[in-house]
C-alpha positions as CSV (number, residue, x, y, z in Angstrom):
1,M,95.5,39.8,85.4
2,T,95.5,39.1,88.7
3,G,96.9,35.9,89.5
4,L,99.1,35.3,87.0
5,M,102.8,35.1,87.4
6,S,105.1,37.2,84.2
7,V,106.9,35.0,81.9
8,H,110.4,37.2,83.0
9,E,109.5,35.6,86.8
10,A,108.7,32.2,85.5
11,Q,111.9,31.8,83.5
12,S,113.9,33.3,86.0
13,R,112.4,30.8,88.8
14,L,112.9,27.9,86.6
15,L,116.1,28.6,85.5
16,A,117.1,28.4,88.7
17,L,116.7,24.6,89.2
18,F,119.6,24.2,86.2
19,H,122.8,24.4,86.6
20,P,125.7,23.3,83.4
21,L,126.3,19.7,83.4
22,E,129.4,18.5,84.0
23,E,132.6,18.3,81.8
24,E,133.3,15.5,78.9
25,S,136.3,15.1,76.5
26,V,135.0,14.1,72.9
27,A,137.4,13.9,69.6
28,L,136.6,16.9,67.3
29,Q,135.5,14.9,64.9
30,A,131.9,14.0,67.3
31,A,132.2,17.8,68.7
32,A,130.7,19.7,66.2
33,G,127.8,21.8,67.8
34,R,128.8,21.0,71.1
35,V,129.7,24.0,73.7
36,L,133.2,24.4,75.2
37,A,133.8,23.8,78.7
38,R,137.4,25.8,78.9
39,P,139.3,27.8,77.5
40,I,141.8,27.1,74.9
41,Y,145.4,28.7,75.1
42,A,147.7,28.8,72.4
43,A,150.7,26.0,73.0
44,F,152.7,27.7,70.0
45,D,152.4,30.5,67.1
46,L,150.4,29.8,64.4
47,P,152.2,29.3,62.0
48,P,154.7,28.3,64.0
49,F,157.6,29.2,61.4
50,A,157.8,31.6,58.7
51,N,156.5,30.0,55.6
52,S,155.7,31.1,52.1
53,S,152.2,31.8,51.0
54,M,152.8,30.9,47.0
55,D,154.1,28.9,45.0
56,G,157.5,30.8,44.0
57,F,161.0,31.4,44.2
58,A,162.5,32.6,47.9
59,V,164.7,35.3,47.6
60,R,166.4,38.4,49.0
61,A,164.3,41.5,48.2
62,Q,167.0,43.6,47.2
63,D,168.3,41.3,44.6
64,V,165.6,41.9,42.6
65,R,164.6,45.6,43.2
66,S,165.5,46.5,39.5
67,A,163.5,43.3,37.5
68,N,160.7,44.1,34.7
69,A,159.7,42.0,32.2
70,G,161.9,44.1,29.5
71,Q,164.9,43.5,31.9
72,P,164.7,40.8,34.4
73,V,166.8,39.7,37.0
74,R,168.6,36.7,37.0
75,L,169.4,34.4,40.0
76,A,171.2,30.9,40.3
77,V,169.0,28.1,42.2
78,A,170.7,27.3,45.2
79,G,168.0,24.4,45.8
80,D,164.2,23.0,46.4
81,I,161.9,23.2,49.3
82,P,158.5,21.4,49.1
83,A,156.1,21.8,52.2
84,G,157.1,19.7,54.6
85,Q,160.5,19.7,55.0
86,T,162.7,21.9,57.2
87,A,164.5,24.9,55.5
88,A,168.4,23.8,56.0
89,L,169.5,25.9,53.0
90,E,171.0,29.2,53.3
91,L,170.2,31.6,51.0
92,E,173.1,33.7,49.8
93,A,173.2,37.4,47.8
94,G,172.1,36.9,44.5
95,Q,170.5,33.2,44.8
96,A,166.8,31.5,44.9
97,I,165.5,28.7,46.1
98,R,162.7,27.0,45.1
99,I,159.5,26.9,47.5
100,M,156.3,25.6,47.5
101,T,153.1,26.7,49.5
102,G,153.2,26.3,52.9
103,A,157.2,25.6,53.2
104,P,159.0,26.7,55.4
105,L,161.4,30.3,54.4
106,P,164.7,29.8,54.3
107,H,167.5,31.6,56.1
108,G,168.6,34.6,53.9
109,A,165.8,35.3,52.4
110,D,162.8,37.5,52.7
111,A,160.6,37.8,50.3
112,V,158.9,35.1,48.0
113,V,158.4,35.2,44.4
114,P,155.7,33.6,42.6
115,V,156.7,31.3,39.8
116,E,154.0,33.2,37.5
117,D,156.5,36.5,37.6
118,T,159.4,34.1,36.6
119,D,160.4,32.4,33.2
120,F,160.0,29.1,34.9
121,P,157.4,27.1,33.0
122,W,154.6,26.9,36.2
123,R,152.0,25.1,33.9
124,Q,154.0,21.9,33.5
125,P,153.9,20.0,36.4
126,G,156.6,18.0,37.6
127,L,159.3,19.8,36.7
128,A,162.6,19.9,38.7
129,A,164.4,22.9,39.8
130,P,165.7,24.9,37.0
131,Q,169.5,26.0,37.8
132,V,168.9,29.8,37.2
133,V,165.7,31.5,37.0
134,Q,164.9,34.8,35.2
135,V,162.3,37.1,37.7
136,K,160.6,39.9,35.8
137,R,158.6,42.2,38.8
138,P,160.5,43.4,42.2
139,V,159.2,42.0,45.3
140,Q,159.2,44.0,49.1
141,P,160.7,42.5,52.1
142,G,157.7,40.3,53.4
143,D,155.9,39.8,50.6
144,N,154.2,36.1,50.0
145,V,155.6,35.5,53.3
146,R,152.8,34.3,56.3
147,P,155.6,35.2,59.4
148,A,155.6,33.1,63.1
149,G,152.2,34.1,64.7
150,Q,150.7,36.1,62.3
151,D,147.6,34.5,62.9
152,V,147.8,33.3,66.6
153,R,150.6,34.0,69.3
154,R,151.6,31.6,71.6
155,G,150.0,31.5,74.5
156,E,147.1,33.2,73.7
157,L,143.4,32.9,74.2
158,V,141.5,31.7,70.9
159,L,138.3,29.9,72.3
160,E,136.6,30.7,75.0
161,P,134.0,28.6,77.2
162,G,130.7,29.0,76.6
163,Q,130.8,28.8,72.5
164,R,128.7,26.9,70.4
165,L,131.9,24.6,68.5
166,R,131.4,25.5,64.7
167,P,133.3,24.2,62.2
168,Q,136.2,26.5,62.0
169,D,136.7,26.3,65.3
170,L,137.1,22.8,65.4
171,G,140.1,23.2,62.5
172,L,141.6,26.1,65.1
173,L,141.8,22.9,67.3
174,A,143.4,20.7,65.0
175,M,145.8,23.2,63.7
176,L,146.3,23.2,67.2
177,G,147.6,20.1,67.9
178,I,144.3,19.5,70.1
179,S,142.4,16.1,68.7
180,Q,139.6,16.0,72.0
181,A,137.6,18.7,72.5
182,P,136.3,19.9,76.4
183,V,132.5,19.9,76.1
184,Y,129.5,20.3,78.2
185,R,127.4,17.1,78.6
186,Q,125.0,16.5,76.1
187,P,121.4,16.7,78.2
188,R,119.1,13.9,77.9
189,V,116.0,14.3,77.9
190,A,113.0,12.1,78.0
191,I,109.8,13.4,76.0
192,L,106.5,11.8,77.7
193,S,102.8,12.4,76.7
194,T,99.7,11.2,78.1
195,G,96.5,10.7,77.5
196,D,93.5,7.9,76.5
197,E,93.3,9.5,73.5
198,L,96.3,9.2,71.9
199,L,97.8,7.3,69.3
200,P,101.0,6.8,67.9
201,A,101.4,8.1,64.3
202,G,100.7,5.2,61.7
203,A,98.4,3.4,63.9
204,P,94.4,3.3,62.6
205,L,92.6,6.3,64.0
206,A,89.4,5.2,66.0
207,P,86.5,6.9,67.1
208,G,87.5,9.5,69.8
209,K,91.2,9.1,69.2
210,I,93.9,11.3,67.6
211,Y,97.3,10.9,67.3
212,N,100.2,12.1,69.0
213,A,102.2,15.2,67.5
214,N,103.4,16.3,70.9
215,S,106.6,13.7,71.0
216,P,107.4,13.9,67.6
217,T,107.7,17.8,68.3
218,L,109.6,17.8,71.2
219,I,111.5,15.3,70.4
220,A,112.8,17.4,67.3
221,L,113.1,20.3,69.2
222,A,115.3,18.7,71.9
223,Q,117.9,17.4,69.5
224,R,118.0,20.7,67.6
225,Y,119.4,22.2,70.8
226,G,122.1,20.2,71.5
227,S,120.0,17.0,73.5
228,E,120.0,13.6,73.1
229,A,115.9,12.9,73.2
230,I,114.7,9.7,74.9
231,D,110.6,9.4,73.7
232,L,109.3,7.6,76.9
233,G,105.8,6.9,74.5
234,I,102.3,7.7,75.4
235,A,101.3,7.2,79.5
236,R,97.2,6.4,79.6
237,D,95.4,7.6,82.0
238,Q,96.6,4.8,84.8
239,E,98.9,5.4,87.7
240,D,100.8,2.1,87.0
241,D,101.1,3.3,83.4
242,V,102.1,7.2,84.4
243,R,104.6,5.2,86.8
244,R,106.3,2.7,84.1
245,C,107.0,5.8,82.0
246,L,108.3,7.9,84.4
247,S,110.4,4.7,86.2
248,A,111.8,4.2,82.3
249,A,113.4,7.8,82.5
250,V,114.9,7.0,86.1
251,E,116.6,4.1,84.7
252,Q,117.5,5.8,81.5
253,G,119.7,8.7,83.6
254,V,117.7,11.3,82.1
255,D,118.5,15.0,83.1
256,L,115.1,16.3,82.6
257,I,111.4,14.8,81.9
258,L,109.5,16.7,79.5
259,S,105.5,15.9,79.8
260,S,102.9,17.3,77.5
261,A,99.2,17.6,78.3
262,G,97.3,17.3,82.0
263,V,98.3,20.5,83.3
264,S,95.0,22.0,83.2
265,V,92.6,21.0,86.2
266,G,91.2,17.2,86.2
267,A,93.5,16.0,83.3
268,F,97.0,15.6,85.2
269,D,95.8,13.9,88.3
270,F,97.6,10.6,87.6
271,V,100.9,12.1,86.6
272,R,100.5,14.6,89.4
273,S,100.3,11.6,92.2
274,V,103.2,9.6,91.0
275,V,105.3,12.8,90.5
276,E,104.1,14.0,94.3
277,Q,105.0,10.7,95.8
278,D,108.5,10.4,94.8
279,G,109.3,14.2,94.6
280,S,107.2,17.6,94.5
281,L,105.6,19.6,92.2
282,E,104.9,23.4,91.6
283,F,101.4,25.0,89.3
284,W,102.1,28.1,87.9
285,R,99.6,30.4,85.9
286,V,101.1,32.3,83.8
287,N,100.5,35.4,82.0
288,M,101.4,34.2,78.3
289,R,99.3,33.1,75.2
290,P,99.2,30.4,74.3
291,G,100.6,28.2,77.1
292,K,99.2,30.0,80.5
293,P,99.6,26.8,82.6
294,F,102.6,25.4,83.3
295,T,104.4,23.2,86.2
296,C,107.7,22.2,87.0
297,G,109.1,20.3,90.1
298,H,111.5,16.9,90.6
299,Y,110.6,13.6,90.0
300,R,113.2,11.2,92.4
301,S,115.6,14.5,92.0
302,I,115.3,14.7,88.0
303,P,113.7,17.9,87.1
304,F,110.3,17.6,85.8
305,I,108.1,19.9,83.4
306,G,104.8,19.5,82.3
307,L,103.9,21.8,79.5
308,P,100.2,22.3,78.0
309,G,98.7,19.7,75.6
310,N,97.8,21.8,72.6
311,P,100.3,21.0,70.1
312,V,100.5,25.0,69.5
313,S,101.1,25.2,73.1
314,T,103.3,23.0,73.4
315,F,105.7,24.4,70.8
316,V,105.6,27.9,72.2
317,G,106.4,26.5,76.0
318,F,109.3,24.4,74.7
319,E,110.7,27.9,73.1
320,V,109.9,30.2,75.8
321,F,110.7,28.4,78.9
322,V,112.5,24.2,77.7
323,R,115.0,26.0,75.4
324,P,117.2,28.5,77.5
325,A,117.0,25.2,80.5
326,L,118.3,22.8,77.8
327,Q,120.9,26.0,76.7
328,K,122.1,26.1,80.3
329,M,122.4,22.7,81.0
330,S,124.6,23.0,77.9
331,G,126.8,25.3,79.2
332,L,125.7,28.0,77.4
333,A,123.7,31.5,77.7
334,P,120.3,31.5,78.0
335,R,119.0,33.5,75.0
336,P,115.4,33.8,72.9
337,L,115.1,33.3,69.1
338,H,116.8,35.8,67.1
339,V,114.6,39.3,67.7
340,I,114.1,41.4,64.8
341,R,111.6,44.5,64.9
342,A,108.9,44.8,62.3
343,A,106.3,46.4,61.3
344,L,102.5,44.9,61.4
345,S,100.8,45.2,57.8
346,E,97.5,44.5,59.8
347,E,95.7,45.1,62.6
348,I,96.4,42.4,65.7
349,Q,94.5,41.6,68.6
350,S,95.0,40.2,71.9
351,D,93.5,39.3,75.3
352,G,96.1,41.4,77.2
353,R,98.6,37.9,78.3
354,E,102.2,38.4,76.9
355,S,101.0,37.0,73.1
356,Y,103.4,34.8,71.2
357,L,101.8,34.5,67.8
358,R,102.1,32.9,64.5
359,G,103.7,35.0,62.0
360,V,105.5,35.8,58.5
361,V,107.8,37.8,58.7
362,T,109.1,39.6,55.3
363,C,112.6,41.6,54.9
364,Q,113.3,43.9,52.0
365,A,115.7,47.2,52.1
366,G,112.7,49.5,53.1
367,G,112.6,47.5,56.4
368,C,110.8,44.5,57.3
369,L,106.9,43.8,57.6
370,A,104.4,41.1,59.5
371,R,101.5,39.5,59.5
372,L,99.1,36.5,61.4
373,T,99.0,32.9,59.6
374,G,95.7,32.6,60.6
375,H,93.8,31.8,62.8
376,Q,95.7,31.5,66.3
377,G,93.8,28.7,68.5
378,S,96.5,26.8,70.3
379,G,95.1,23.6,68.7
380,N,96.1,25.1,64.9
381,L,99.1,23.4,63.9
382,R,99.2,24.2,60.3
383,S,99.8,27.9,61.5
384,L,102.4,27.7,63.0
385,V,103.7,25.2,59.9
386,Q,103.2,28.1,57.5
387,A,104.5,30.9,60.4
388,N,108.6,31.9,60.2
389,A,107.8,33.6,63.5
390,L,106.6,34.2,66.3
391,L,104.9,37.5,67.2
392,L,105.4,39.0,70.5
393,V,102.2,41.4,72.0
394,P,103.8,42.6,75.1
395,S,101.7,42.3,78.5
396,G,98.8,44.7,78.8
397,V,98.2,45.7,75.4
398,K,95.0,44.0,73.5
399,S,95.2,45.6,70.0
400,L,98.3,46.7,68.0
401,P,96.8,49.0,64.7
402,S,98.3,48.2,61.6
403,G,102.2,49.6,61.1
404,A,102.7,49.5,64.6
405,E,106.1,47.9,65.4
406,I,106.5,44.6,67.1
407,D,109.1,42.3,68.2
408,A,109.5,39.1,66.0
409,W,111.1,35.9,67.1
410,L,112.8,34.7,63.7
411,F,112.5,30.9,63.2
412,E,116.4,29.7,63.2
413,D,115.4,27.5,59.9
């Protein structure tokens, strides 16, 4: 379609307005899901010393090479090494030392015999180490021993910047003695809905009014993708009320103002005039369905994005444009939802714009099938609730037959 900007060009131009936010240090307990801002190098080996991977007896492997159940090898027990204590003992030939999981391997030992392979009554807790132990199975040098540096070597890069911290990542940081994680600051996003027709959920429904669905949707999306959402409420179609809401966003130090509704001709006049008095706006007609009208700019140096007002258009516009912008601000490489290929179980129609249709994808051993959830009107939110994916029809394609393969963006949940 002539005069329409491609989705790719619109994404590129929008992302050029955003940059990763500054770094901050947060406690590990608060770092889950945050994006690492600096590389992490190991300050020491992991494990830092050779230790036992089993409860048992530290031995010289050559002393027990002939051991078997019929003819066990008897060893004098020269001491006890609980976990958390240093191994000051020296193991000599013909000796064993009782050792617990994680305890340092004593000098002279090169293997650990599991307690189950001895005559020690290991099922009775609290017993002192015996004077003599009988070993019933042989071990090889290194058996049941975790050598120093087996997991991580000192100076090794263990975590790269730009990755979202998972529970296991936080465990590794803690194991390296790091209590504060250097992460990018989370974006603060102000959410604004506009229109005299809107009511907050819970208010009495009056003639000509509808409930505001966009703010709860956008707040939840912003939070899902690692941002702090600030609800600016509903701006009435009055210049003073729009200015009040936008000023509140500035006062709260937000990094992005996200508005829904009013980007079509006529309905956006008040927001447009207020924003342009203290900033700038660009209006784009993007070659996509739903969500063709789109606007972006700045209000008092704060990035501003205006999405269409229909609930499905708002949702799709967020996933296509706002999500990658938040990812970039958070220090992540912008990327779409998880994409898979699926075969259509029915014929689908489009209008030639790049289309994001609500669908259900089911996968089995033979592959994945996709179908629409029903009427694709941009005001029909239930069909989005029933969907688990957005089905992508390329620009210029007006129909696809049953059996055709299509890209599907799978929702994260």
